[in-house]
N, C-alpha and C positions, 0 to 999 in steps of 0.2 A: 466508379465505386468509391465509397468512403474508406478511410483508413481501417476502421473496425472490420469491415467486410473483407478487406485484403488480408488482415491478420488472421481472422477466423478461417478463411479459405486456405491460407498457407498452412496453418496448424492441422487442419483436416487432411490436406494433401500429404503432409509428413506422417501423420498417423496411419493413413492408408498404405503408404510405402513401407512403413515399419511393420505393419501387419502382414503384408505380402512377404517381406523378408523372413518374418517368424514362421509363416506357413511353409516356406521352402527350406527351413532349417538354417538360415543364415543369421548370424548374430549382428544386429545393427550397431550395437555398442559393445566393443571388446573389453568390457570390465565385468568383474564378478558382481553378483546380485547384492552382496553385503555393502560393497562400496557404493553402488548405485542407490541403495536404500538410504545410506547415510547422506549422500549428496542431495537427494530429493527432499529428505527430511530437513536438512539444513537450509536449503533454498526456501522451502515452505515457511519455516520459522522466521527467516530473515524478511521475506516478503510481507508476511502477516504483521510482524513487529513494526516494520517501517510504515506500513499502511495505517496501523492503529495509532502510531505516534503522530503521523502527518495529519490524520483526521481529527485527533483529539487535542491538538495544539493549534493555536492561532499563529501560524508562522508566515503565511503569505499576506500580501497587502489586502487581498479580498477577505481573508480570515480575520485580520485585525479590524477591518471595517465592520464585519459582522459582529465581532465581540463588542465593539463600541456601541452598536445599535442595540444589542441585547442588554448591555448595561444601562443604556438610556431608558429602555422600556422596563427595567427592573426584573428582567428574566434570569439574570445571573448576578451573583454577588460582586460588588465592586470592592476591590482591596482598598483598605484605608492606609494612608501614608501620613506621617507627621512631619511637618516642617514649621520651624519657628514657633513651636508650642501649639500650633493649631492642627486640627485634624481635617484633612481634605480627602475627598474621594478621588481615587486615581482613575481617570478616564482615558 
């Protein structure tokens, strides 16, 4: 099995155990619903923010190479930089 299959199967198994505990009146998480809501909301915001930041910035070697190719093809604007009175394109 690949890593994705293992993760999905594990999450499904945990969800089924959680559902069985709820059916039998057991609290799987001994925290109040307001705290749980805040934690879930915060985690969701952090994950989405990091994902958006990572995908919209060229921070990896692969991303930097992609940016350079896009600039060469004229698909994104190249920033101009000035050095010694000359205007050069920053590649």
